[in-house]
C-alpha positions in Angstrom: -20.0 -5.0 105.0 -16.9 -2.8 104.5 -15.5 -5.4 102.2 -18.5 -5.4 99.9 -18.5 -1.6 99.7 -14.8 -1.7 98.7 -15.4 -4.2 96.0 -18.3 -2.2 94.7 -16.1 1.0 94.5 -13.4 -0.9 92.7 -15.9 -2.2 90.2 -17.3 1.3 89.6 -13.8 2.7 89.0 -13.0 -0.2 86.7 -16.2 0.4 84.8 -15.4 4.1 84.4 -11.9 3.3 83.2 -13.3 0.8 80.7 -15.8 3.3 79.5 -13.1 5.9 79.0 -10.9 3.4 77.2 -13.7 2.4 74.9 -14.5 6.1 74.2 -10.9 6.8 73.4 -10.7 3.8 71.2 -13.8 4.8 69.3 -12.5 8.3 68.7 -9.2 7.0 67.5 -10.9 4.6 65.1 -13.0 7.5 63.8 -9.8 9.5 63.2 -8.2 6.6 61.4 -11.3 6.0 59.2 -11.4 9.7 58.3 -7.7 9.7 57.5 -8.2 6.5 55.3 -11.1 8.1 53.5 -9.1 11.2 52.8 -6.1 9.1 51.5 -8.4 7.0 49.3 -10.0 10.2 47.9 -6.6 11.7 47.2 -5.5 8.4 45.6 -8.5 8.4 43.3 -7.9 12.0 42.3 -4.2 11.3 41.6 -5.1 8.3 39.4 -7.6 10.4 37.5 -5.0 13.1 37.0 -2.4 10.6 35.8 -4.9 9.0 33.5 -5.8 12.4 31.9 -2.1 13.2 31.5 -1.4 9.9 29.8 -4.4 10.4 27.6 -3.2 13.9 26.7 0.3 12.7 25.8 -1.1 9.9 23.6 -3.3 12.4 21.9 -0.4 14.7 21.3 2.1 12.2 20.0 -0.3 9.9 18.1 0.4 10.6 14.4 -3.2 10.7 13.4 -4.1 13.2 16.1 -0.9 15.1 15.5 -2.2 15.9 12.1 -5.3 17.5 13.5 -3.2 19.4 16.0 -0.8 20.7 13.4 -3.6 21.8 11.1 -5.4 23.6 13.9 -2.1 25.3 15.0 -1.3 26.4 11.5 -1.0 30.1 11.3 -2.0 30.2 7.6 -5.3 28.9 6.4 -5.0 25.6 4.5 -6.0 27.2 1.2 -3.3 29.9 1.6 -0.2 27.7 2.2 2.8 29.9 1.6 5.0 28.2 -1.1 7.6 30.4 -2.8 7.5 30.7 -6.6 10.9 29.4 -7.7 10.8 30.9 -11.2 14.6 30.8 -11.4 14.8 27.2 -10.1 12.9 24.6 -12.3 12.9 22.1 -9.4 9.4 23.3 -8.6 7.0 25.5 -10.5 3.8 26.9 -9.2 0.5 28.1 -10.7 -1.3 31.3 -10.1 -2.0 33.0 -6.8 -5.6 31.8 -6.9 -4.3 28.2 -6.6 -1.1 28.2 -4.7 0.6 24.8 -4.8 -0.7 23.8 -8.3 2.1 22.3 -10.3 3.6 22.9 -13.7 5.8 19.9 -14.5 9.5 20.6 -14.8 10.8 20.5 -18.4 12.4 17.0 -18.0 9.3 15.1 -16.9 8.7 12.5 -19.6 9.1 9.8 -17.0 6.4 11.3 -14.7 6.2 13.3 -11.6 7.6 12.5 -8.1 6.3 14.4 -5.0 9.0 15.2 -2.4 7.8 16.2 1.0 10.5 17.8 3.2 9.4 17.1 6.8 8.4 19.7 9.4 9.1 23.4 8.7 8.2 26.8 10.2 7.5 26.7 13.9 7.6 22.8 13.7 11.3 22.2 14.0 11.1 18.5 14.4 14.0 16.8 16.3 16.5 19.2 17.7 20.1 18.0 17.5 23.2 19.8 18.8 24.0 21.0 15.3 20.8 21.6 13.3 17.0 21.3 13.5 15.6 18.3 11.7 13.5 20.6 9.5 16.8 22.0 8.0 18.3 18.6 7.3 15.0 17.3 5.8 15.0 20.3 3.4 18.6 20.0 2.4 18.2 16.3 1.6 14.9 17.0 -0.3 16.6 19.7 -2.5 19.4 17.3 -3.4 16.9 14.5 -4.1 15.0 16.8 -6.4 18.1 17.4 -8.5 18.9 13.7 -8.6 15.4 12.9 -9.8 15.5 15.6 -12.4 18.8 14.2 -13.7 17.0 10.9 -14.2 14.2 12.5 -16.2 11.5 12.9 -13.6 9.4 16.0 -12.9 9.5 17.1 -9.3 7.0 18.8 -6.9 7.9 19.8 -3.4 5.3 20.3 -0.7 7.4 23.2 0.7 10.2 25.1 -0.8 11.1 27.3 2.1 11.0 27.2 5.9 7.2 27.4 6.2 4.8 25.1 8.1 2.5 22.7 6.1 0.1 20.5 8.0 0.3 16.7 7.6 -3.2 16.5 6.0 -2.3 19.4 3.7 0.9 17.6 2.5 -1.2 14.6 1.4 -3.7 16.9 -0.2 -1.0 18.8 -2.2 0.4 15.5 -3.4 -3.1 14.2 -4.5 -3.6 17.5 -6.5 -0.6 16.7 -8.7 -1.9 15.0 -11.9 -0.1 11.8 -12.7 2.1 11.8 -9.6 3.8 8.4 -9.4 5.1 8.5 -5.8 5.3 10.5 -2.6 8.5 10.5 -0.7 8.5 12.2 2.7 12.0 13.0 4.1 12.5 12.8 7.9 15.2 12.1 10.5 14.8 9.7 13.5 15.3 9.8 17.2 15.5 7.5 20.2 15.9 7.5 23.9 18.8 5.1 23.3 21.8 7.0 22.1 23.2 3.9 20.5 20.2 3.4 18.1 21.2 4.1 14.5 20.4 3.3 10.9 17.9 4.0 8.2 14.2 3.0 8.4 11.4 3.5 6.0 7.8 3.7 7.3 4.7 3.1 5.2 1.2 1.6 5.3 0.6 -2.1 4.4 0.3 -2.0 0.7 2.3 -4.0 -1.9 3.3 -0.9 -3.9 4.2 1.0 -0.7 6.3 -1.7 0.8 8.1 -2.5 -2.4 9.2 1.2 -2.8 10.0 1.4 0.9 12.2 -1.7 0.8 14.1 -0.5 -2.3 14.8 2.9 -0.6 16.0 1.3 2.7 18.3 -1.1 0.8 19.8 1.5 -1.4 20.5 4.0 1.4 22.1 1.3 3.5 24.2 0.0 0.6 25.3 3.5 -0.5 26.0 5.0 3.0 27.0 1.9 5.0 24.2 2.8 7.5 22.5 -0.1 9.3 19.4 -1.2 7.4 16.5 -0.9 9.8 14.2 -2.1 7.0 10.5 -1.3 6.4 8.2 -0.4 9.3 4.5 -0.9 8.7 2.2 1.6 10.5 -1.5 1.9 10.1 -1.7 5.5 11.5 0.6 7.3 9.1 -1.5 10.2 7.8 0.5 11.0 4.7 0.8 7.4 3.5 -2.8 6.5 4.2 -4.3 9.6 2.6 -2.0 9.8 -0.4 -3.5 8.4 -3.7 -0.1 7.2 -4.9 2.6 5.0 -3.4 3.9 6.9 -0.4 6.7 6.4 2.1 8.3 8.2 5.0 12.1 7.9 4.9 13.8 8.2 8.3 17.3 8.8 7.0 19.1 8.2 10.4 19.1 9.0 14.1 19.9 12.5 15.2 20.0 11.1 18.7 23.1 9.2 17.8 26.1 11.5 18.0 28.1 9.9 15.1 25.1 9.5 12.9 24.0 13.1 13.6 27.3 14.3 12.3 26.9 12.3 9.2 23.4 13.6 8.6 24.6 17.2 8.8 27.4 16.5 6.3 26.5 17.6 2.8 28.5 14.8 1.2 26.5 12.2 3.3 23.3 14.0 2.4 24.3 13.6 -1.2 24.7 9.9 -0.8 21.2 9.6 0.8 19.7 11.6 -2.1 21.5 9.5 -4.7 20.3 6.3 -3.1 16.7 7.4 -2.9 16.8 8.5 -6.5 18.3 5.2 -7.6 15.5 3.3 -5.7 12.9 5.4 -7.5 14.6 4.8 -10.8 14.4 1.0 -10.2 10.8 1.2 -9.0 9.1 3.4 -11.6 10.1 1.4 -14.8 8.6 -1.7 -13.3 5.4 0.1 -12.5 5.0 1.7 -15.9 5.8 -1.1 -18.3 
């Protein structure tokens, strides 16, 4: 009889231990499930935040969207773009205050008009090198190019003649307003994460006239300066080239991210070579198009 009672007590104690163990196990599993649910929730939130950040970066650096951003950030209304009247410099002449940006062709314009677009300007500095802002180099090359083209008998119109901001859409609009404009040349510098990248590249949209002018410019700059010829890069999201009503190209004259090439691009004599090369390319291109 005592033996049966003993076994019964043992069984009861065993049952209690098992019940406690199962309860502890259940509670631990609930804790783990809660922790897993929290981690999954945090992971979903993190993925959503990253996706939004990536979307935002793409929106910022996409050329088409950048145009909208630049125009919306412009401190001056689009119909009041501040362009200085260079009455003492016949590179560019302007109309009345009621229509700022309207062009009066330069005296030597029997061969037609070329629109020069110095990239960036104002609060938009472009690429920042150790020596100069891109906007400064763009403007220096553009001024030299205007003189070279005048020497070849072309009239010249510049979308900006000082350090002022002009939106991308506005640049194309200004070019389209110039009666009889034969080409639009936008001057820029390049940059890369790789410090070794170098050379001249010309970007444009896929059009026979555009690509022909772009190839001539790339070849001439490479031959004249000795820079690597990066050739023509076709892009379908270039606002200036796609909205311009004449052949239009964006000339990346070299890489400011390359130390040696940056020194060249800041050198007035090298800038002179670039301007001469672009003018020579235009000189070859225009007669063929006007015969």
